[in-house]
SEGUNU-982987 format. One line per 2 residues: number of its first residue (from 1); their letters; for each residue x, y, z of N, C-alpha, C. Coordinates in steps of 0.2 Angstrom, whole numbers, plus 5000, padded with zeros to 4 digits. Example, Ala and Ser with C-alpha at 12.3 -4.5 7.8 and 13.67 -1.06 7.14 Angstrom:
1) as) 5066,4972,5039,5062,4978,5039,5066,4984,5039  5064,4989,5035,5068,4995,5036,5064,5000,5039
//
This chain:
1) xx) 5004,4994,5000,5000,5000,5000,5005,5006,5000  5002,5012,4998,5005,5018,4998,5000,5023,5000
3) xx) 5002,5029,5001,4997,5035,5003,4992,5035,4997  4994,5034,4991,4990,5034,4985,4984,5029,4985
5) xx) 4984,5024,4989,4979,5019,4990,4974,5021,4995  4975,5026,4999,4970,5028,5004,4965,5032,5000
7) xx) 4959,5030,5002,4953,5034,4999,4951,5040,5002  4952,5046,4999,4950,5052,5002,4955,5054,5008
9) xx) 4953,5057,5013,4957,5059,5019,4964,5063,5017  4964,5067,5012,4970,5071,5010,4973,5075,5015
11) xx) 4969,5078,5019,4971,5083,5024,4974,5079,5029  4971,5074,5031,4974,5069,5037,4980,5066,5035
13) xx) 4981,5064,5029,4988,5062,5026,4993,5067,5026  4991,5073,5025,4996,5079,5024,4999,5080,5032
15) xx) 4994,5080,5036,4996,5081,5043,5001,5076,5045  5001,5069,5044,5005,5064,5046,5011,5065,5041
17) xx) 5011,5067,5035,5017,5068,5031,5021,5073,5034  5018,5079,5036,5022,5085,5038,5025,5083,5045
19) xx) 5022,5079,5049,5024,5076,5056,5031,5072,5054  5030,5067,5050,5036,5063,5048,5041,5067,5045
21) xx) 5040,5072,5040,5046,5075,5037,5049,5080,5042  5046,5082,5047,5049,5087,5051,5052,5083,5058
23) xx) 5050,5077,5059,5052,5073,5065,5048,5075,5071  5042,5077,5069,5038,5079,5075,5032,5074,5076
25) xx) 5033,5068,5074,5027,5063,5075,5026,5062,5083  5019,5063,5084,5017,5063,5091,5018,5055,5094
27) xx) 5019,5055,5101,5020,5048,5103,5013,5044,5103  5007,5048,5103,5001,5044,5103,4996,5048,5099
29) xx) 4992,5045,5095,4987,5048,5090,4980,5045,5092  4975,5049,5091,4968,5046,5092,4965,5048,5085
31) xx) 4963,5042,5081,4960,5043,5074,4953,5042,5076  4949,5047,5075,4942,5047,5075,4939,5048,5069
33) xx) 4932,5046,5069,4928,5048,5063,4923,5042,5062  4919,5043,5057,4913,5038,5056,4916,5031,5054
35) xx) 4912,5026,5056,4914,5019,5054,4915,5018,5047  4920,5015,5045,4922,5014,5037,4925,5019,5034
37) xx) 4928,5024,5038,4931,5030,5034,4938,5029,5032  4941,5023,5035,4948,5022,5032,4953,5023,5038
39) xx) 4951,5024,5044,4955,5026,5049,4961,5021,5050  4959,5015,5051,4964,5009,5052,4969,5009,5046
41) xx) 4966,5009,5040,4970,5009,5034,4976,5014,5035  4974,5020,5037,4979,5025,5037,4984,5023,5043
43) xx) 4982,5020,5048,4986,5018,5054,4991,5013,5052  4989,5008,5048,4993,5003,5045,4998,5005,5040
45) xx) 4996,5010,5036,5000,5013,5032,5006,5017,5035  5004,5020,5040,5009,5024,5045,5014,5019,5047
47) xx) 5011,5013,5050,5015,5008,5053,5020,5005,5048  5018,5004,5042,5022,5001,5037,5027,5006,5034
49) xx) 5026,5012,5034,5031,5017,5032,5036,5017,5037  5035,5017,5044,5040,5017,5049,5044,5011,5050
51) xx) 5042,5005,5046,5046,5000,5047,5048,4997,5039  5046,5001,5034,5048,4998,5027,5056,4999,5027
53) xx) 5059,4994,5023,5066,4995,5022,5068,4996,5015  5062,4998,5011,5064,4999,5004,5066,5006,5004
55) xx) 5071,5007,5000,5074,5014,4998,5069,5019,4995  5064,5016,4992,5059,5020,4988,5053,5023,4993
57) xx) 5053,5021,5000,5048,5023,5004,5050,5030,5007  5045,5034,5007,5046,5041,5009,5040,5043,5013
59) xx) 5041,5049,5017,5035,5052,5020,5030,5054,5015  5033,5056,5009,5028,5059,5003,5024,5053,5000
61) xx) 5028,5048,4999,5025,5043,4994,5021,5037,4998  5024,5036,5005,5022,5030,5009,5026,5025,5008
63) xx) 5024,5019,5011,5027,5013,5011,5027,5009,5004  5032,5005,5003,5032,5002,4996,5027,4997,4995
65) xx) 5025,4993,5001,5020,4988,5000,5022,4982,4999  5028,4980,4997,5030,4974,4994,5036,4971,4998
67) xx) 5040,4975,5001,5046,4972,5005,5044,4967,5010  5049,4964,5013,5047,4959,5019,5043,4962,5024
69) xx) 5045,4968,5026,5042,4971,5032,5035,4973,5031  5034,4976,5025,5027,4978,5023,5022,4971,5022
71) xx) 5025,4966,5020,5021,4959,5019,5019,4957,5026  5024,4957,5030,5023,4955,5037,5018,4959,5041
73) xx) 5017,4965,5039,5013,4969,5043,5005,4968,5040  5005,4967,5034,4998,4965,5031,4996,4959,5033
75) xx) 5001,4954,5035,4999,4947,5038,4998,4947,5045  4999,4953,5049,4999,4953,5056,5003,4949,5059
77) xx) 5010,4949,5057,5015,4945,5059,5021,4949,5061  5022,4955,5060,5028,4959,5061,5029,4960,5068
79) xx) 5034,4959,5071,5036,4960,5078,5036,4967,5081  5036,4972,5076,5035,4979,5078,5028,4982,5078
81) xx) 5023,4978,5076,5017,4980,5075,5012,4976,5078  5009,4979,5084,5003,4975,5088,4997,4978,5086
83) xx) 4992,4974,5084,4985,4975,5083,4981,4973,5088  4977,4977,5092,4972,4976,5097,4965,4977,5095
85) xx) 4962,4972,5096,4954,4973,5095,4950,4969,5101  4944,4969,5102,4940,4966,5107,4940,4958,5106
87) xx) 4943,4954,5110,4943,4947,5110,4940,4944,5116  4938,4938,5116,4935,4934,5121,4940,4932,5126
89) xx) 4938,4932,5133,4943,4931,5138,4946,4924,5138  4942,4919,5135,4945,4912,5134,4951,4912,5130
91) xx) 4953,4917,5126,4958,4918,5122,4964,4919,5126  4963,4923,5132,4969,4926,5136,4970,4922,5142
93) xx) 4967,4916,5144,4969,4912,5149,4976,4910,5149  4980,4909,5154,4987,4907,5154,4987,4900,5150
95) xx) 4992,4900,5145,4992,4895,5140,4997,4890,5141  4996,4885,5145,5001,4880,5145,4998,4874,5140
97) xx) 5002,4869,5139,5000,4864,5134,4993,4862,5135  4992,4860,5141,4985,4857,5143,4979,4862,5141
99) xx) 4981,4869,5142,4975,4874,5141,4975,4874,5134  4980,4874,5130,4979,4875,5122,4976,4869,5120
101) xx) 4975,4863,5123,4970,4858,5121,4963,4859,5123  4962,4864,5127,4955,4865,5130,4951,4867,5124
103) xx) 4945,4864,5124,4941,4865,5118,4938,4873,5117  4937,4876,5124,4935,4883,5124,4941,4887,5121
105) xx) 4947,4886,5123,4953,4890,5120,4953,4888,5112  4952,4883,5110,4953,4881,5103,4948,4884,5099
107) xx) 4942,4884,5102,4936,4887,5098,4937,4894,5097  4940,4897,5103,4941,4905,5103,4946,4906,5098
109) xx) 4951,4902,5098,4957,4904,5093,4955,4903,5086  4951,4898,5085,4948,4898,5078,4944,4904,5076
111) xx) 4940,4906,5080,4936,4912,5079,4941,4919,5078  4946,4919,5082,4951,4925,5082,4954,4924,5075
113) xx) 4956,4918,5073,4960,4917,5067,4955,4919,5061  4949,4917,5061,4945,4919,5056,4943,4926,5055
115) xx) 4943,4930,5061,4942,4937,5060,4948,4940,5057  4954,4938,5059,4960,4941,5056,4960,4940,5048
117) xx) 4958,4934,5046,4958,4932,5039,4953,4937,5036  4947,4939,5039,4942,4943,5036,4946,4950,5036
119) xx) 4949,4952,5040,4953,4959,5040,4958,4959,5035  4961,4953,5034,4966,4953,5028,4963,4954,5022
121) xx) 4957,4952,5021,4953,4952,5014,4949,4959,5014  4947,4962,5020,4944,4968,5019,4948,4973,5024
123) xx) 4952,4977,5022,4956,4982,5026,4952,4986,5030  4945,4988,5029,4941,4992,5031,4936,4989,5037
125) xx) 4938,4983,5038,4934,4980,5043,4937,4981,5050  4933,4982,5055,4935,4983,5062,4932,4977,5065
127) xx) 4937,4972,5066,4935,4965,5069,4934,4966,5077  4929,4962,5079,4927,4961,5087,4924,4954,5087
129) xx) 4926,4950,5092,4924,4943,5093,4917,4945,5096  4912,4941,5094,4905,4941,5096,4904,4941,5104
131) xx) 4908,4936,5107,4907,4935,5114,4912,4939,5118  4915,4944,5115,4920,4948,5119,4916,4953,5124
133) xx) 4919,4955,5129,4917,4960,5134,4921,4967,5132  4925,4967,5127,4928,4973,5126,4936,4971,5125
135) xx) 4940,4977,5125,4947,4976,5125,4949,4975,5133  4952,4969,5135,4953,4967,5141,4959,4969,5144
137) xx) 4959,4969,5151,4965,4971,5155,4971,4967,5153  4970,4960,5152,4977,4956,5150,4979,4958,5143
139) xx) 4976,4961,5138,4978,4963,5132,4983,4969,5133  4981,4974,5138,4985,4980,5139,4991,4978,5143
141) xx) 4991,4973,5148,4996,4971,5151,5001,4968,5147  4999,4964,5141,5004,4961,5136,5007,4967,5133
143) xx) 5004,4973,5132,5007,4978,5128,5012,4982,5133  5010,4982,5139,5015,4985,5144,5021,4981,5144
145) xx) 5021,4975,5143,5027,4970,5143,5031,4971,5137  5028,4971,5131,5031,4972,5124,5034,4979,5123
147) xx) 5031,4984,5127,5033,4991,5126,5040,4992,5130  5042,4987,5134,5049,4987,5137,5054,4986,5133
149) xx) 5053,4983,5127,5058,4980,5123,5059,4985,5116  5065,4986,5115,5066,4990,5108,5064,4986,5102
151) xx) 5062,4990,5097,5060,4987,5091,5066,4982,5088  5064,4977,5084,5069,4973,5082,5073,4976,5076
153) xx) 5069,4979,5072,5072,4983,5066,5067,4990,5066  5070,4994,5062,5066,5000,5061,5066,5005,5067
155) xx) 5063,5010,5068,5063,5015,5072,5058,5015,5078  5052,5011,5076,5047,5011,5081,5043,5005,5082
157) xx) 5040,5004,5087,5035,4999,5088,5029,5002,5088  5024,5000,5085,5017,5003,5084,5012,4999,5086
159) xx) 5008,5002,5091,5002,4998,5095,4996,5002,5091  4992,4998,5087,4986,5000,5085,4980,4997,5089
161) xx) 4976,5001,5092,4971,4999,5096,4964,5000,5092  4961,4996,5090,4955,4997,5086,4949,4997,5091
163) xx) 4944,5001,5090,4938,5002,5093,4940,5003,5101  4945,5008,5101,4947,5010,5108,4942,5012,5113
165) xx) 4936,5014,5111,4931,5015,5116,4928,5009,5120  4930,5003,5117,4928,4997,5121,4933,4994,5125
167) xx) 4937,4999,5127,4942,4997,5133,4939,4996,5139  4940,4990,5142,4938,4989,5149,4940,4994,5154
169) xx) 4936,4996,5159,4939,5001,5163,4946,5000,5166  4948,4994,5168,4954,4993,5171,4959,4993,5166
171) xx) 4958,4991,5159,4962,4991,5154,4964,4998,5152  4959,5002,5152,4959,5009,5151,4964,5013,5156
173) xx) 4964,5011,5162,4968,5014,5167,4975,5012,5166  4976,5005,5164,4983,5003,5163,4986,5006,5157
175) xx) 4982,5007,5152,4984,5010,5146,4986,5018,5147  4982,5021,5152,4984,5028,5153,4991,5028,5156
177) xx) 4992,5023,5160,4999,5024,5163,5004,5023,5158  5003,5019,5153,5008,5019,5147,5008,5025,5144
179) xx) 5003,5029,5143,5003,5035,5139,5005,5041,5143  5005,5041,5150,5008,5046,5154,5016,5046,5154
181) xx) 5019,5040,5153,5026,5039,5152,5028,5035,5146  5027,5037,5141,5027,5033,5135,5035,5031,5133
183) xx) 5037,5026,5132,5043,5024,5129,5044,5028,5123  5050,5030,5122,5052,5034,5115,5051,5030,5109
185) xx) 5052,5023,5109,5052,5019,5104,5045,5017,5102  5040,5019,5106,5033,5016,5104,5029,5022,5102
187) xx) 5025,5020,5097,5019,5024,5095,5012,5022,5095  5008,5025,5099,5001,5022,5100,4997,5026,5095
189) xx) 4993,5021,5092,4987,5024,5088,4981,5021,5090  4976,5025,5094,4970,5023,5096,4965,5025,5090
191) xx) 4960,5020,5089,4956,5021,5083,4949,5020,5086  4944,5026,5085,4938,5025,5088,4933,5030,5084
193) xx) 4927,5027,5083,4921,5030,5080,4917,5034,5086  4919,5032,5092,4915,5035,5098,4920,5038,5103
195) xx) 4924,5043,5101,4929,5046,5106,4927,5048,5113  4921,5050,5113,4918,5053,5119,4917,5047,5125
197) xx) 4917,5041,5122,4917,5035,5127,4923,5034,5130  4929,5037,5128,4935,5036,5130,4937,5040,5137
199) xx) 4941,5038,5141,4943,5042,5147,4945,5049,5144  4943,5055,5147,4946,5061,5145,4953,5061,5146
201) xx) 4956,5058,5151,4963,5058,5152,4967,5055,5146  4963,5050,5144,4967,5046,5138,4967,5051,5132
203) xx) 4961,5054,5131,4960,5059,5125,4965,5064,5126  4966,5067,5131,4971,5072,5132,4978,5071,5131
205) xx) 4980,5064,5131,4987,5063,5130,4988,5060,5123  4983,5061,5118,4984,5059,5111,4982,5065,5107
207) xx) 4986,5065,5102,4985,5070,5096,4979,5068,5092  4973,5071,5092,4967,5069,5089,4968,5071,5081
209) xx) 4966,5066,5077,4965,5067,5070,4959,5065,5068  4954,5069,5066,4948,5068,5064,4947,5066,5056
211) xx) 4944,5060,5055,4943,5058,5048,4936,5059,5046  4935,5061,5040,4929,5063,5037,4926,5057,5033
213) xx) 4919,5057,5032,4916,5052,5028,4919,5052,5021  4920,5047,5017,4922,5047,5011,4916,5049,5006
215) xx) 4917,5054,5002,4912,5056,4997,4911,5051,4992  4905,5051,4989,4904,5047,4983,4909,5048,4977
217) xx) 4910,5055,4976,4915,5057,4971,4922,5054,4972  4924,5054,4979,4931,5051,4980,4931,5044,4979
219) xx) 4925,5040,4981,4925,5033,4980,4924,5031,4972  4920,5035,4968,4920,5034,4961,4927,5035,4958
221) xx) 4931,5040,4960,4937,5041,4957,4942,5035,4959  4942,5033,4965,4946,5027,4967,4944,5021,4963
223) xx) 4937,5019,4963,4935,5014,4959,4937,5014,4951  4936,5020,4948,4939,5021,4942,4946,5019,4940
225) xx) 4950,5021,4945,4957,5020,4945,4959,5012,4947  4956,5009,4951,4958,5003,4954,4953,4997,4952
227) xx) 4947,4998,4950,4943,4993,4948,4939,4995,4941  4943,4997,4936,4940,5000,4930,4934,4995,4927
229) xx) 4935,4988,4929,4930,4984,4926,4923,4985,4929  4922,4989,4934,4915,4991,4937,4912,4997,4933
231) xx) 4907,4996,4930,4904,5000,4925,4897,5003,4928  4894,5008,4925,4887,5010,4926,4883,5004,4925
233) xx) 4877,5003,4928,4874,5008,4933,4877,5006,4940  4881,5000,4940,4884,4997,4947,4889,5002,4950
235) xx) 4892,5006,4946,4897,5011,4949,4894,5016,4953  4889,5019,4950,4885,5024,4954,4881,5021,4960
237) xx) 4879,5015,4959,4875,5012,4965,4880,5010,4971  4885,5008,4969,4891,5007,4975,4893,5013,4978
239) xx) 4894,5018,4974,4897,5024,4977,4891,5027,4981  4885,5027,4979,4879,5030,4983,4878,5026,4989
241) xx) 4877,5019,4988,4875,5015,4994,4879,5015,4999  4886,5015,4998,4891,5014,5003,4890,5020,5008
243) xx) 4888,5026,5006,4887,5032,5010,4893,5033,5014  4899,5032,5011,4905,5034,5014,4908,5029,5018
245) xx) 4904,5023,5018,4907,5017,5023,4911,5012,5018  4918,5013,5018,4922,5009,5014,4921,5001,5015
247) xx) 4920,5000,5021,4919,4992,5023,4913,4989,5018  4908,4993,5018,4902,4991,5014,4904,4991,5007
249) xx) 4908,4997,5004,4909,4996,4998,4914,4991,4996  4919,4989,5000,4924,4984,4998,4920,4977,4998
251) xx) 4915,4976,5003,4912,4970,5003,4908,4969,4996  4904,4974,4994,4901,4974,4987,4905,4973,4981
253) xx) 4911,4976,4982,4916,4976,4975,4919,4969,4976  4920,4966,4981,4924,4959,4981,4918,4954,4981
255) xx) 4912,4954,4982,4907,4949,4982,4903,4949,4975  4904,4954,4971,4901,4954,4965,4903,4949,4960
257) xx) 4899,4946,4956,4900,4942,4951,4901,4944,4944  4907,4945,4942,4909,4949,4936,4907,4945,4930
259) xx) 4904,4939,4930,4903,4934,4925,4896,4935,4923  4892,4938,4926,4885,4940,4925,4884,4946,4921
261) xx) 4879,4947,4917,4877,4953,4913,4874,4958,4918  4871,4955,4923,4867,4959,4928,4870,4957,4935
263) xx) 4874,4961,4938,4877,4959,4944,4872,4958,4949  4874,4954,4955,4870,4952,4960,4868,4959,4964
265) xx) 4872,4963,4964,4870,4970,4968,4864,4973,4964  4864,4973,4958,4858,4976,4954,4852,4972,4954
267) xx) 4853,4965,4954,4848,4961,4954,4843,4961,4961  4848,4963,4967,4845,4963,4973,4841,4970,4973
269) xx) 4844,4975,4970,4840,4981,4970,4833,4981,4966  4834,4977,4961,4827,4976,4956,4822,4972,4961
271) xx) 4825,4967,4965,4820,4963,4970,4817,4968,4974  4821,4973,4977,4819,4978,4982,4813,4982,4979
273) xx) 4814,4984,4973,4809,4988,4969,4802,4984,4968  4803,4978,4966,4797,4974,4965,4793,4973,4972
275) xx) 4797,4972,4977,4794,4972,4984,4790,4978,4985  4793,4984,4983,4790,4990,4984,4783,4991,4981
277) xx) 4783,4988,4974,4777,4989,4970,4772,4984,4974  4773,4979,4977,4769,4975,4981,4766,4978,4986
279) xx) 4770,4982,4990,4768,4986,4995,4762,4991,4993  4764,4995,4988,4760,5000,4985,4753,4998,4982
281) xx) 4753,4992,4980,4747,4989,4976,4743,4986,4981  4736,4989,4982,4732,4986,4987,4731,4979,4986
283) xx) 4730,4977,4980,4728,4969,4979,4734,4964,4979  4740,4968,4981,4746,4964,4981,4750,4964,4988
285) xx) 4746,4967,4993,4750,4968,4999,4751,4961,5002  4747,4956,5001,4748,4950,5004,4755,4947,5002
287) xx) 4756,4948,4995,4762,4947,4992,4768,4950,4995  4767,4956,4997,4773,4960,5001,4774,4956,5008
289) xx) 4769,4954,5011,4770,4951,5017,4774,4944,5016  4772,4941,5011,4776,4934,5010,4783,4936,5008
291) xx) 4784,4941,5003,4790,4942,5001,4795,4944,5007  4792,4948,5012,4795,4950,5017,4798,4944,5022
293) xx) 4793,4939,5023,4795,4933,5026,4801,4930,5022  4800,4929,5016,4805,4925,5012,4812,4928,5013
295) xx) 4812,4935,5012,4818,4938,5012,4821,4938,5019  4818,4938,5024,4820,4938,5031,4823,4931,5032
297) xx) 4820,4926,5029,4823,4919,5029,4829,4917,5025  4829,4920,5019,4833,4917,5014,4839,4922,5013
299) xx) 4839,4928,5014,4844,4933,5013,4849,4933,5019  4855,4934,5018,4860,4935,5023,4859,4942,5026
301) xx) 4862,4944,5031,4861,4950,5035,4864,4956,5030  4870,4953,5026,4873,4959,5022,4868,4960,5016
303) xx) 4865,4955,5014,4860,4956,5008,4854,4960,5010  4851,4958,5016,4846,4963,5019,4847,4970,5020
305) xx) 4854,4971,5022,4856,4978,5022,4856,4981,5016  4858,4978,5011,4859,4980,5003,4852,4981,5001
307) xx) 4847,4976,5003,4840,4976,5000,4837,4983,5003  4838,4984,5010,4835,4991,5012,4838,4997,5010
309) xx) 4844,4997,5009,4848,5003,5007,4846,5004,4999  4845,4999,4995,4843,5000,4989,4836,5004,4989
311) xx) 4832,5003,4993,4826,5007,4994,4827,5013,4996  4831,5015,5001,4833,5021,5003,4836,5025,4998
313) xx) 4840,5023,4994,4843,5026,4988,4837,5028,4983  4833,5024,4982,4827,5025,4977,4822,5031,4980
315) xx) 4821,5030,4986,4817,5036,4989,4821,5042,4989  4828,5043,4990,4831,5049,4989,4830,5052,4982
317) xx) 4831,5047,4977,4831,5049,4970,4823,5052,4969  4818,5049,4971,4812,5051,4970,4810,5058,4974
319) xx) 4813,5058,4979,4812,5065,4983,4816,5071,4979  4822,5069,4976,4825,5074,4972,4821,5076,4966
321) xx) 4819,5071,4963,4815,5073,4956,4808,5076,4958  4805,5074,4964,4799,5078,4966,4801,5085,4967
323) xx) 4806,5087,4970,4808,5094,4971,4810,5097,4965  4814,5094,4961,4817,5097,4954,4816,5092,4949
325) xx) 4812,5092,4945,4811,5087,4939,4817,5086,4935  4822,5091,4935,4827,5091,4930,4834,5088,4935
327) xx) 4833,5086,4941,4839,5084,4945,4842,5078,4941  4849,5078,4941,4853,5074,4936,4857,5069,4941
329) xx) 4859,5071,4947,4864,5067,4951,4860,5061,4954  4857,5057,4950,4853,5051,4953,4858,5045,4956
331) xx) 4855,5042,4961,4859,5036,4963,4858,5030,4958  4852,5031,4954,4850,5025,4950,4849,5028,4943
333) xx) 4853,5031,4940,4852,5034,4933,4849,5030,4928  4850,5023,4929,4848,5018,4924,4840,5017,4925
335) xx) 4837,5019,4930,4830,5017,4931,4826,5025,4932  4828,5030,4929,4826,5036,4930,4818,5037,4928
337) xx) 4816,5033,4923,4809,5033,4921,4804,5030,4927  4807,5025,4930,4803,5022,4936,4803,5027,4942
339) xx) 4809,5031,4943,4809,5036,4948,4804,5041,4947  4804,5044,4940,4799,5049,4938,4792,5047,4940
341) xx) 4790,5041,4938,4783,5039,4939,4781,5038,4946  4786,5036,4950,4785,5036,4957,4783,5043,4960
343) xx) 4788,5047,4958,4787,5054,4961,4781,5058,4958  4778,5056,4952,4772,5058,4950,4766,5055,4954
345) xx) 4766,5048,4954,4760,5045,4957,4760,5045,4964  4765,5046,4968,4765,5047,4975,4768,5053,4977
347) xx) 4765,5059,4977,4767,5065,4977,4768,5068,4985  4766,5064,4989,4765,5067,4997,4768,5062,5002
349) xx) 4773,5058,5000,4776,5053,5005,4780,5058,5010  4780,5055,5016,4784,5059,5022,4791,5056,5021
351) xx) 4796,5059,5016,4802,5056,5015,4807,5057,5021  4806,5061,5025,4810,5062,5031,4809,5055,5036
353) xx) 4803,5054,5037,4801,5048,5041,4803,5042,5037  4802,5041,5031,4804,5036,5027,4811,5034,5028
355) xx) 4815,5039,5027,4822,5038,5027,4825,5036,5034  4821,5039,5040,4823,5038,5047,4821,5030,5048
357) xx) 4815,5028,5045,4813,5021,5047,4817,5016,5043  4820,5018,5037,4824,5014,5033,4831,5013,5037
359) xx) 4834,5019,5039,4840,5019,5042,4840,5015,5048  4834,5015,5052,4834,5012,5058,4833,5004,5057
361) xx) 4830,5002,5052,4829,4995,5050,4836,4992,5048  4841,4996,5044,4847,4994,5043,4851,4993,5049
363) xx) 4851,4998,5054,4855,4998,5060,4853,4992,5064  4846,4990,5064,4844,4984,5068,4847,4978,5065
365) xx) 4847,4978,5059,4850,4972,5055,4857,4971,5056  4860,4976,5057,4868,4976,5058,4869,4974,5065
367) xx) 4865,4976,5069,4866,4974,5076,4863,4968,5078  4861,4963,5073,4859,4957,5075,4852,4956,5077
369) xx) 4848,4961,5076,4840,4961,5078,4838,4955,5073  4832,4952,5075,4829,4947,5071,4826,4950,5064
371) xx) 4829,4947,5059,4827,4949,5052,4820,4949,5051  4816,4944,5053,4809,4944,5053,4806,4949,5056
373) xx) 4807,4951,5062,4804,4956,5066,4805,4963,5062  4811,4964,5060,4813,4970,5058,4810,4971,5051
375) xx) 4810,4966,5047,4807,4967,5041,4798,4967,5041  4796,4964,5046,4789,4964,5046,4787,4971,5049
377) xx) 4790,4974,5054,4789,4980,5056,4790,4986,5051  4795,4985,5047,4796,4989,5041,4791,4990,5036
379) xx) 4789,4983,5035,4783,4983,5029,4777,4986,5032  4776,4985,5038,4769,4988,5041,4769,4995,5041
381) xx) 4775,4998,5043,4776,5005,5044,4776,5009,5037  4780,5006,5032,4782,5010,5027,4776,5011,5022
383) xx) 4771,5007,5022,4765,5008,5017,4762,5014,5019  4760,5015,5026,4757,5021,5027,4761,5028,5027
385) xx) 4767,5028,5027,4771,5034,5025,4772,5035,5018  4771,5030,5014,4771,5031,5007,4765,5033,5004
387) xx) 4759,5030,5007,4753,5032,5004,4749,5038,5008  4753,5042,5011,4750,5048,5015,4747,5053,5011
389) xx) 4741,5055,5012,4738,5060,5009,4741,5067,5011  4740,5071,5006,4743,5078,5007,4739,5082,5012
//
């Protein structure tokens, strides 16, 4: 990777480049901003640059991405780079040979390794084990021990703490002690989308760097340069749907089937629109209920999120065309006629409440709520909002 492979965040990169060039790198950073904005990618790029042995590496260009050190960092195997995220306590029990044969430990290790593999495939994923109680004290004690030793090569040891707001209180207090007397050879990078949940004393000892949501234009440009095989209408749909969340965009890009004339993403969008037609046709509402049940049963959570987000983008298009019939920056330019018909036939929907309802349904699905209950409630409420009289 290099700085050029970071999507957006030009100002944030310049701040780090200037600090590197002038030798004024802080001992601890707090990277904050929305989920999926690329905070951790920047943290790993900085870690790679500080350990890259290639002569082409520079504060201006970034790490080479191909040398032994860069590859080890990508594989989470570099001795100078420690990546911390919420794990299960079973993984941290004292590990003698008997314990390692313990089924609870073995199962937890398999789940941990699977999460790391997902992180390797999707650099914008923020992993957390489902049964975790947060970032535990034992993890920070381990950092304290590792901070005592000088880096094997390179100038810095880098501790990247993902989802820092999930630090257990006792773990947070131990980390605070490290930040109060930081070893000169250690760089701390705390990453959080909820910095207010961190101890104020921890925040005050870190240099904050605020990341912004990636714009659709920035994502489109990145896709154009790195994935030129993705064409319209899918290009616009991915850029619009991700809403600045690179994790979602990455999942869609890498789960798409390039062998079909109509990609799975667009197929699912069209299914969502057919569901909407059933909701709005009185004689077909029973079909909408059946469709709701089938979708809740048969679609993965990721596909359900995409299904609902496709509706959200369609509603946004219809609202834009209702306000301005000549509006051109549509999320779904390939179905502009259907958007115009909807805007004409349903002139008084409560688009604010519709958007709120859809966003809440998406968040509920992402937080492991029952798909059937979410979709049933959504179906029951959306009809009244769409058919509202003026």
